[in-house]
Residue frames as qw, qx, qy, qz and C-alpha x, y, z in Angstrom:
[[0.284, -0.348, -0.241, -0.860, -39.03, -7.65, -14.83],
 [0.240, -0.029, 0.715, -0.656, -41.27, -7.48, -11.65],
 [0.352, -0.258, -0.771, -0.463, -44.37, -9.46, -11.51],
 [0.417, -0.221, 0.311, -0.825, -47.53, -9.17, -9.69],
 [0.164, -0.183, -0.968, 0.043, -49.40, -12.27, -8.23],
 [0.461, -0.295, -0.060, -0.834, -53.19, -11.27, -7.95],
 [0.559, -0.220, 0.610, -0.517, -55.51, -12.97, -5.46],
 [0.916, 0.249, -0.003, -0.314, -56.71, -15.48, -8.09],
 [0.819, -0.290, 0.418, 0.267, -53.06, -16.63, -8.38],
 [0.667, 0.658, 0.204, 0.284, -52.59, -15.29, -11.94],
 [0.521, -0.456, 0.109, 0.714, -49.10, -13.66, -12.46],
 [0.351, 0.911, 0.208, 0.061, -49.09, -10.37, -14.20],
 [0.614, 0.126, 0.002, 0.779, -46.11, -8.50, -15.54],
 [0.210, -0.440, -0.237, 0.840, -45.48, -4.88, -14.67],
 [0.053, 0.024, -0.432, -0.900, -46.79, -3.54, -17.88],
 [0.416, -0.307, -0.640, -0.568, -50.24, -5.06, -17.59],
 [0.268, -0.289, -0.828, 0.398, -51.15, -5.37, -13.89],
 [0.135, 0.313, 0.322, -0.883, -53.10, -2.09, -13.74],
 [0.435, 0.125, -0.475, -0.755, -55.13, -3.15, -16.76],
 [0.108, -0.192, -0.968, 0.120, -56.58, -6.20, -14.86],
 [0.400, -0.487, -0.433, -0.644, -60.35, -6.10, -14.71],
 [0.361, -0.438, 0.373, -0.734, -62.03, -5.30, -11.50],
 [0.914, -0.124, -0.233, -0.309, -63.70, -8.64, -11.44],
 [0.784, 0.137, -0.514, 0.320, -60.35, -10.12, -10.37],
 [0.206, 0.323, -0.444, 0.810, -59.84, -7.61, -7.56],
 [0.451, -0.430, 0.000, -0.782, -63.34, -7.06, -6.07],
 [0.144, -0.011, 0.907, -0.395, -64.87, -8.66, -3.11],
 [0.286, -0.303, -0.755, -0.506, -67.95, -10.58, -4.26],
 [0.376, -0.597, -0.704, 0.081, -71.19, -9.65, -2.69],
 [0.024, -0.529, 0.125, -0.839, -72.23, -6.51, -0.75],
 [0.269, -0.378, -0.752, 0.468, -72.97, -6.20, 3.01],
 [0.137, -0.427, -0.243, -0.860, -75.96, -3.98, 3.18],
 [0.142, -0.367, -0.744, 0.540, -78.30, -2.73, 5.95],
 [0.013, 0.771, 0.559, 0.304, -81.58, -0.93, 5.84],
 [0.124, 0.505, -0.121, 0.845, -81.59, 2.83, 6.39],
 [0.577, -0.606, -0.041, -0.546, -83.92, 2.36, 9.33],
 [0.847, -0.169, -0.426, 0.269, -81.59, -0.09, 11.22],
 [0.473, -0.875, -0.025, 0.102, -80.11, 1.10, 14.39],
 [0.241, 0.848, -0.462, 0.099, -76.67, 2.45, 14.50],
 [0.503, -0.471, 0.716, -0.112, -75.67, -0.42, 16.71],
 [0.884, 0.290, 0.364, -0.040, -76.84, -2.81, 14.02],
 [0.519, 0.819, -0.228, 0.095, -74.48, -0.97, 11.61],
 [0.182, -0.723, 0.651, -0.139, -71.57, -1.36, 14.04],
 [0.739, -0.162, 0.639, -0.140, -72.34, -5.03, 14.51],
 [0.832, 0.530, 0.161, -0.006, -72.52, -5.70, 10.81],
 [0.309, 0.831, -0.445, 0.128, -69.08, -4.07, 10.36],
 [0.416, -0.568, 0.669, -0.239, -67.64, -6.10, 13.19],
 [0.849, 0.063, 0.496, -0.168, -69.28, -9.49, 12.22],
 [0.814, 0.562, 0.104, 0.102, -68.00, -9.22, 8.58],
 [0.665, -0.413, 0.219, 0.582, -64.72, -7.69, 9.40],
 [0.447, 0.539, 0.363, 0.615, -65.09, -4.84, 6.98],
 [0.242, -0.297, -0.269, 0.884, -64.85, -1.10, 7.31],
 [0.312, 0.138, -0.068, -0.938, -68.05, 0.05, 5.78],
 [0.335, 0.388, 0.857, -0.054, -71.61, -1.21, 5.21],
 [0.023, -0.212, -0.484, -0.849, -73.87, -0.10, 2.40],
 [0.259, 0.380, 0.542, -0.703, -77.05, 1.70, 3.63],
 [0.002, -0.208, -0.763, -0.612, -80.01, 1.03, 1.43],
 [0.403, -0.138, 0.013, -0.905, -83.47, 2.42, 1.21],
 [0.414, 0.035, 0.816, -0.401, -86.15, 0.48, 2.95],
 [0.660, 0.464, 0.241, -0.540, -88.67, 0.79, 0.17],
 [0.752, 0.619, -0.162, -0.158, -86.61, 0.00, -2.88],
 [0.867, -0.267, 0.233, 0.352, -83.28, -1.33, -1.65],
 [0.488, 0.804, -0.052, 0.335, -81.54, 1.50, -3.58],
 [0.668, -0.075, -0.272, 0.688, -78.02, 2.30, -2.41],
 [0.170, -0.963, -0.203, -0.047, -77.99, 5.47, -0.27],
 [0.140, 0.857, -0.408, 0.282, -74.48, 5.55, 0.81],
 [0.735, 0.032, -0.607, 0.302, -71.76, 4.01, 2.99],
 [0.580, -0.779, 0.068, -0.227, -71.71, 3.97, 6.70],
 [0.605, 0.451, -0.549, 0.359, -67.95, 3.70, 7.56],
 [0.702, -0.456, -0.409, 0.364, -66.44, 2.61, 10.81],
 [0.382, 0.022, -0.127, 0.915, -64.37, 5.85, 10.87],
 [0.241, -0.437, -0.269, -0.824, -67.60, 7.88, 10.19],
 [0.659, -0.518, -0.519, -0.170, -69.38, 5.98, 12.98],
 [0.561, -0.118, -0.472, 0.670, -66.68, 7.00, 15.49],
 [0.078, -0.299, 0.088, -0.947, -68.21, 10.62, 15.75],
 [0.631, -0.444, -0.307, -0.557, -71.27, 8.95, 17.39],
 [0.534, 0.013, -0.753, 0.385, -69.45, 7.49, 20.31],
 [0.111, -0.152, -0.596, 0.781, -70.81, 9.90, 22.84],
 [0.441, -0.064, -0.234, -0.864, -74.30, 10.25, 21.28],
 [0.650, 0.070, 0.581, -0.485, -77.55, 8.47, 22.25],
 [0.054, 0.219, -0.856, -0.464, -77.19, 5.62, 19.66],
 [0.261, 0.355, 0.873, -0.210, -80.72, 4.31, 20.48],
 [0.355, 0.758, 0.318, -0.446, -82.23, 7.14, 18.46],
 [0.066, 0.641, -0.569, -0.511, -79.64, 7.04, 15.59],
 [0.894, 0.335, 0.270, -0.123, -80.16, 4.99, 12.42],
 [0.709, -0.016, 0.434, 0.556, -77.79, 3.63, 9.75],
 [0.369, 0.785, 0.309, 0.391, -78.95, 6.39, 7.48],
 [0.258, -0.962, 0.088, 0.010, -77.68, 9.03, 10.07],
 [0.683, -0.478, 0.415, 0.364, -74.17, 7.31, 9.85],
 [0.746, 0.509, 0.289, 0.317, -73.75, 7.71, 6.05],
 [0.319, -0.772, 0.197, 0.513, -70.58, 9.48, 5.36],
 [0.232, -0.299, 0.707, 0.597, -69.91, 8.38, 1.72],
 [0.647, 0.431, -0.059, -0.626, -72.04, 8.60, -1.40],
 [0.815, 0.103, 0.562, 0.098, -72.49, 5.33, -3.40],
 [0.238, 0.674, -0.490, -0.499, -70.35, 5.24, -6.53],
 [0.923, 0.158, 0.345, -0.063, -70.37, 2.44, -9.12],
 [0.050, -0.616, 0.674, 0.405, -67.91, 0.85, -11.50],
 [0.841, 0.311, -0.245, -0.369, -68.44, -1.51, -14.34],
 [0.888, -0.258, 0.372, 0.080, -67.21, -5.14, -13.78],
 [0.823, 0.361, 0.136, 0.417, -65.04, -4.79, -16.99],
 [0.038, 0.962, -0.208, 0.172, -63.42, -1.58, -15.84],
 [0.701, 0.286, -0.458, 0.465, -59.64, -1.80, -14.91],
 [0.633, -0.437, -0.325, 0.550, -57.69, -1.46, -11.70],
 [0.290, 0.072, 0.097, 0.949, -56.38, 1.78, -13.12],
 [0.260, -0.536, -0.415, -0.688, -60.00, 3.07, -13.53],
 [0.621, -0.654, -0.432, 0.012, -60.84, 2.23, -9.95],
 [0.593, -0.306, -0.171, 0.725, -57.70, 3.83, -8.61],
 [0.149, 0.254, 0.196, 0.935, -58.35, 6.91, -10.60],
 [0.426, -0.616, -0.465, -0.473, -61.99, 7.10, -9.39],
 [0.663, -0.601, -0.383, 0.230, -61.13, 6.68, -5.76],
 [0.529, -0.191, -0.057, 0.825, -58.21, 9.05, -5.91],
 [0.021, 0.353, 0.290, 0.889, -60.12, 11.81, -7.71],
 [0.501, -0.586, -0.398, -0.497, -63.43, 11.55, -5.66],
 [0.158, -0.471, 0.605, -0.622, -61.87, 10.68, -2.26],
 [0.858, -0.196, -0.047, -0.473, -64.21, 7.79, -1.99],
 [0.282, -0.502, 0.809, -0.119, -63.15, 4.49, -0.33],
 [0.515, 0.173, 0.834, -0.095, -65.62, 1.99, -1.94],
 [0.414, 0.242, -0.456, -0.750, -67.00, 1.44, -5.50],
 [0.748, 0.159, 0.562, -0.317, -70.01, -0.89, -6.09],
 [0.093, -0.277, 0.786, 0.545, -69.35, -3.14, -8.91],
 [0.644, 0.405, 0.363, -0.538, -72.04, -3.57, -11.41],
 [0.639, 0.208, 0.672, 0.312, -72.48, -5.48, -14.59],
 [0.230, 0.465, 0.373, 0.769, -73.89, -2.47, -16.34],
 [0.063, -0.253, 0.152, -0.953, -75.41, 0.99, -15.42],
 [0.639, -0.299, -0.173, -0.687, -78.92, -0.54, -14.53],
 [0.775, -0.062, -0.629, -0.003, -77.89, -3.62, -12.68],
 [0.719, -0.683, 0.014, -0.123, -77.78, -4.56, -9.00],
 [0.044, 0.779, -0.620, 0.088, -74.34, -4.53, -7.56],
 [0.928, 0.071, -0.363, -0.044, -72.48, -7.78, -7.69],
 [0.796, -0.174, -0.268, 0.515, -69.50, -6.74, -5.52],
 [0.215, -0.972, 0.016, 0.098, -67.35, -4.15, -3.94],
 [0.714, 0.299, -0.169, 0.611, -63.98, -2.82, -4.59],
 [0.421, -0.890, -0.097, 0.148, -62.41, -0.87, -1.74],
 [0.107, 0.892, -0.416, 0.139, -59.26, 0.99, -1.16],
 [0.523, -0.528, 0.659, -0.113, -58.13, -1.90, 0.83],
 [0.875, 0.272, 0.400, 0.012, -58.88, -4.41, -1.96],
 [0.584, 0.773, -0.145, 0.201, -56.71, -2.38, -4.38],
 [0.255, -0.779, 0.550, -0.159, -53.89, -2.09, -1.59],
 [0.766, -0.190, 0.611, -0.053, -53.94, -5.87, -1.39],
 [0.783, 0.595, 0.154, 0.099, -53.80, -6.22, -5.21],
 [0.342, 0.874, -0.284, 0.198, -50.87, -3.96, -5.28],
 [0.458, -0.655, 0.570, -0.188, -49.18, -5.66, -2.45],
 [0.905, -0.024, 0.425, -0.007, -49.16, -9.10, -4.07],
 [0.448, 0.811, -0.370, -0.070, -45.90, -8.47, -5.93],
 [0.879, -0.289, 0.294, 0.240, -43.23, -10.97, -6.40],
 [0.767, 0.373, 0.166, 0.495, -39.98, -11.24, -8.31]]
């Protein structure tokens, strides 16, 4: 029977690997930038953290506004970036998933909505504790042995 070794080192059998909780797959923490930050700051945050999106938050309440993705920012290559902000670069709405949700739930959500990132929250009203991206899920699915 095939087995999956998840990043924590736990070995899961074929029948249960998609029922793993998101906490085991997510990247802890969230790289965020103010909506008023320059587009260059958004580019630099992506490069410095080696990620493919930053969360843009409102300057007044730190509420998630959306994701500025590396791919989305490519469309600004020939624009005057000195007048553009991180808010201008938002290409994806923020979506959340509970920390106790499963890998299957995350795959379903990303597949149905076309999103690439989910903010992981303890409950509906809590601040995000991490992110699960399509890349995190691909890495999880790729840790297969046996």
